[in-house]
PLY file of the C-alpha trace (Angstrom):
ply
format ascii 1.0
element vertex 261
property float x
property float y
property float z
element edge 260
property int vertex1
property int vertex2
end_header
14.66 -26.16 -7.71
15.53 -22.57 -6.88
18.21 -20.87 -8.98
19.82 -17.43 -9.00
18.66 -15.24 -11.87
22.17 -13.81 -12.11
23.42 -17.29 -13.10
21.25 -17.23 -16.21
22.85 -14.07 -17.59
25.44 -15.16 -20.12
23.70 -18.43 -21.07
24.07 -19.08 -24.81
20.85 -19.44 -26.80
21.02 -22.02 -29.59
18.54 -22.04 -32.46
18.09 -25.25 -34.44
20.84 -24.19 -36.86
23.32 -22.39 -34.63
23.78 -19.92 -31.75
21.90 -16.63 -31.80
23.34 -14.84 -28.78
23.50 -14.75 -24.99
21.04 -13.85 -22.24
21.78 -10.29 -21.09
18.73 -9.60 -18.90
15.33 -10.94 -17.82
12.05 -9.05 -17.62
9.56 -9.93 -14.89
6.02 -8.81 -14.18
5.74 -6.89 -10.93
2.25 -8.14 -10.05
2.84 -11.87 -10.40
6.64 -11.90 -10.07
6.93 -14.16 -13.11
9.76 -13.89 -15.62
8.06 -13.05 -18.92
10.97 -12.48 -21.30
14.64 -13.26 -21.77
16.57 -10.40 -23.35
19.04 -11.93 -25.82
22.06 -9.97 -27.01
22.78 -11.18 -30.55
26.41 -9.99 -30.40
28.46 -10.16 -33.61
25.72 -12.04 -35.45
23.32 -9.06 -35.45
25.46 -6.20 -34.08
23.69 -3.73 -31.83
20.45 -5.69 -31.71
18.63 -7.45 -28.89
15.62 -9.74 -29.15
13.04 -10.99 -26.66
12.15 -14.64 -26.13
9.50 -15.91 -23.70
10.44 -18.77 -21.34
7.92 -20.95 -23.18
10.18 -20.87 -26.26
13.00 -22.62 -24.43
13.64 -26.30 -24.90
16.54 -28.28 -23.49
18.68 -26.59 -20.85
22.32 -27.46 -20.20
23.24 -25.87 -16.89
26.75 -27.31 -16.99
27.38 -25.83 -20.42
25.28 -22.71 -19.71
23.10 -23.15 -22.78
19.44 -23.06 -23.76
17.99 -24.41 -26.98
15.00 -22.91 -28.82
12.85 -24.48 -31.52
13.45 -21.62 -33.93
15.74 -20.98 -36.87
18.25 -18.16 -36.97
16.30 -16.62 -39.85
13.11 -16.56 -37.78
14.92 -14.74 -35.00
16.55 -12.34 -37.46
13.17 -11.41 -38.98
11.35 -10.94 -35.65
10.01 -7.46 -34.75
12.52 -4.95 -33.43
12.08 -4.12 -29.77
13.75 -1.25 -27.94
14.71 -3.12 -24.78
16.15 0.00 -23.12
12.63 1.44 -23.00
9.58 0.06 -21.14
8.23 -2.93 -23.04
4.61 -2.22 -23.88
1.82 -4.73 -24.36
1.76 -3.71 -28.05
5.41 -4.74 -28.36
4.67 -8.05 -26.66
1.70 -8.70 -28.94
3.82 -8.06 -32.05
6.31 -10.73 -30.99
3.65 -13.31 -30.10
1.81 -12.60 -33.38
5.00 -12.97 -35.40
5.84 -16.40 -33.97
2.20 -17.53 -33.85
2.30 -18.22 -30.11
-0.48 -17.73 -27.58
0.33 -14.79 -25.25
0.58 -15.48 -21.54
-2.26 -13.07 -20.75
-4.87 -14.77 -22.94
-3.98 -18.42 -23.39
-5.25 -19.78 -20.09
-1.67 -20.88 -19.51
0.62 -18.19 -18.18
3.61 -19.39 -20.22
1.67 -20.98 -23.05
2.88 -24.39 -21.87
-0.16 -26.18 -23.24
0.67 -24.83 -26.69
4.44 -24.80 -26.74
5.87 -26.41 -23.67
9.27 -25.39 -22.37
10.63 -24.66 -18.92
13.84 -23.83 -17.16
14.56 -27.01 -15.30
14.39 -29.75 -17.91
13.25 -31.02 -21.32
10.04 -30.11 -23.08
6.79 -31.08 -21.36
3.60 -30.93 -23.38
1.23 -31.63 -20.50
1.86 -29.67 -17.29
1.62 -31.38 -13.92
-1.43 -30.85 -11.65
0.77 -28.76 -9.35
1.86 -26.52 -12.21
-1.73 -26.19 -13.43
-2.78 -25.08 -9.94
0.10 -22.60 -9.92
-1.18 -21.22 -13.23
-4.68 -20.81 -11.78
-3.33 -19.01 -8.71
-1.29 -16.66 -10.91
-4.24 -15.97 -13.21
-6.42 -15.16 -10.19
-3.77 -12.82 -8.81
-3.34 -11.09 -12.16
-7.09 -10.50 -12.48
-7.18 -9.00 -8.98
-4.59 -6.36 -9.91
-4.24 -3.83 -12.70
-1.51 -2.27 -14.80
1.21 -4.90 -14.49
4.66 -3.54 -15.28
7.59 -5.42 -16.74
10.75 -4.84 -14.73
14.35 -5.50 -15.66
16.03 -7.89 -13.23
19.37 -6.29 -14.03
17.91 -2.86 -13.25
16.22 -3.82 -9.98
19.33 -5.62 -8.71
21.03 -2.85 -6.73
17.83 -1.04 -5.74
17.68 0.04 -2.10
15.27 -1.82 0.17
13.13 0.30 2.49
11.19 -1.32 5.32
8.32 0.60 6.95
10.69 2.07 9.53
13.92 2.55 7.61
16.50 1.29 5.13
17.72 -2.30 5.39
20.04 -2.85 2.41
19.85 -3.46 -1.31
18.68 -6.13 -3.77
21.60 -8.36 -4.71
19.87 -11.10 -6.70
16.69 -13.13 -7.14
15.84 -16.79 -6.62
13.60 -18.23 -9.34
11.70 -21.53 -9.27
13.03 -23.55 -12.16
9.76 -25.22 -13.18
7.61 -22.12 -13.72
9.96 -19.10 -13.82
8.39 -17.53 -10.74
10.60 -15.27 -8.64
10.26 -16.69 -5.16
12.71 -14.51 -3.23
14.77 -11.37 -3.39
18.29 -11.88 -2.06
18.99 -8.81 0.08
22.42 -7.68 1.26
21.97 -5.94 4.63
25.66 -5.12 5.25
25.08 -1.40 5.81
22.47 -2.09 8.51
23.09 -5.61 9.75
26.74 -6.35 8.91
27.64 -9.76 7.55
24.13 -10.91 6.79
22.06 -11.62 3.71
18.38 -12.47 3.91
15.65 -13.74 1.62
12.69 -11.43 1.20
9.48 -12.83 -0.27
7.77 -10.77 -3.01
4.71 -10.99 -0.72
6.34 -8.31 1.41
6.99 -5.89 -1.49
4.60 -2.97 -1.60
6.00 -0.92 -4.52
9.00 -0.67 -6.84
9.96 2.93 -7.62
12.02 3.47 -10.75
12.78 7.15 -10.12
14.25 6.61 -6.66
15.67 3.13 -7.35
13.83 1.76 -4.33
11.88 -1.32 -3.34
9.45 -0.53 -0.53
8.22 -3.21 1.83
5.03 -3.56 3.84
6.93 -4.96 6.85
9.22 -3.42 9.46
12.95 -3.95 10.01
12.42 -6.40 12.85
10.42 -8.67 10.58
13.30 -8.63 8.10
15.83 -9.31 10.84
13.74 -12.27 11.97
13.57 -13.62 8.42
15.75 -16.27 6.85
19.48 -15.73 6.95
20.88 -16.77 3.60
24.17 -18.38 2.66
24.61 -18.13 -1.15
27.01 -21.08 -1.12
24.45 -23.38 0.53
22.21 -25.65 -1.53
18.54 -24.74 -1.31
17.36 -28.30 -0.67
13.81 -29.52 0.12
14.32 -29.16 3.88
15.44 -25.54 3.51
12.57 -24.84 1.12
10.09 -26.11 3.73
11.54 -23.58 6.17
11.10 -20.89 3.51
7.48 -21.90 2.89
6.71 -21.68 6.63
8.19 -18.19 6.65
6.02 -17.24 3.64
2.85 -18.44 5.37
3.64 -16.41 8.44
4.50 -13.35 6.40
1.06 -13.22 4.82
-0.38 -12.17 8.18
2.20 -9.41 8.78
2.35 -7.46 5.52
0.45 -4.16 5.58
-0.01 -1.33 3.05
0 1
1 2
2 3
3 4
4 5
5 6
6 7
7 8
8 9
9 10
10 11
11 12
12 13
13 14
14 15
15 16
16 17
17 18
18 19
19 20
20 21
21 22
22 23
23 24
24 25
25 26
26 27
27 28
28 29
29 30
30 31
31 32
32 33
33 34
34 35
35 36
36 37
37 38
38 39
39 40
40 41
41 42
42 43
43 44
44 45
45 46
46 47
47 48
48 49
49 50
50 51
51 52
52 53
53 54
54 55
55 56
56 57
57 58
58 59
59 60
60 61
61 62
62 63
63 64
64 65
65 66
66 67
67 68
68 69
69 70
70 71
71 72
72 73
73 74
74 75
75 76
76 77
77 78
78 79
79 80
80 81
81 82
82 83
83 84
84 85
85 86
86 87
87 88
88 89
89 90
90 91
91 92
92 93
93 94
94 95
95 96
96 97
97 98
98 99
99 100
100 101
101 102
102 103
103 104
104 105
105 106
106 107
107 108
108 109
109 110
110 111
111 112
112 113
113 114
114 115
115 116
116 117
117 118
118 119
119 120
120 121
121 122
122 123
123 124
124 125
125 126
126 127
127 128
128 129
129 130
130 131
131 132
132 133
133 134
134 135
135 136
136 137
137 138
138 139
139 140
140 141
141 142
142 143
143 144
144 145
145 146
146 147
147 148
148 149
149 150
150 151
151 152
152 153
153 154
154 155
155 156
156 157
157 158
158 159
159 160
160 161
161 162
162 163
163 164
164 165
165 166
166 167
167 168
168 169
169 170
170 171
171 172
172 173
173 174
174 175
175 176
176 177
177 178
178 179
179 180
180 181
181 182
182 183
183 184
184 185
185 186
186 187
187 188
188 189
189 190
190 191
191 192
192 193
193 194
194 195
195 196
196 197
197 198
198 199
199 200
200 201
201 202
202 203
203 204
204 205
205 206
206 207
207 208
208 209
209 210
210 211
211 212
212 213
213 214
214 215
215 216
216 217
217 218
218 219
219 220
220 221
221 222
222 223
223 224
224 225
225 226
226 227
227 228
228 229
229 230
230 231
231 232
232 233
233 234
234 235
235 236
236 237
237 238
238 239
239 240
240 241
241 242
242 243
243 244
244 245
245 246
246 247
247 248
248 249
249 250
250 251
251 252
252 253
253 254
254 255
255 256
256 257
257 258
258 259
259 260
């Protein structure tokens, strides 16, 4: 099921002996568009400190109560390596966290979230053995990652608000993201086009994104404005059901033939 990333901010993270904080941001990789880390604000428990947890560390999710559980103790979280989340998160920082917890990193385990070793996901309880569909998704992501270089971790909170530039002009700004709840893949950017196409919001596939520019706060697309205008109008209050997702998938398949550098 597709969910808004903005909904996840504020979820309470519960260790096996009590709460450790709330989700304040999510970091995604700009080559695969996979969420790699949850940024957890530890609040009054560890004032002024934030910690990173990979999606694979999550166990049961309670969407009604806005809570995630993790199979960790509060002491383990307290003793984990310090990470400066306001700065770019380097691979060295990531390695230090994976080494501390004894987990297999997503870039070397053969499983992009370490599911085979740890086994958690956004949409339900722990699953030790991934489905054939999820295994194929892992293979596709691994292939894509090997075909590209220098992946960069981006802050979802930071990119929300960035201006969207099509090949022939501005079209609006990033309002939110839709993430697939079984593998933490960002499937769509929710774009508010009110300054160009009043009253409309559209879904933009990451397939159409050419670059993300930090300095200019811009997301540049490899498609023109007309392609965006012909894309899927989006009603945030509507349920993204299987029928609607099939429409989205057809749009994705067509988009692959239209994106250019």
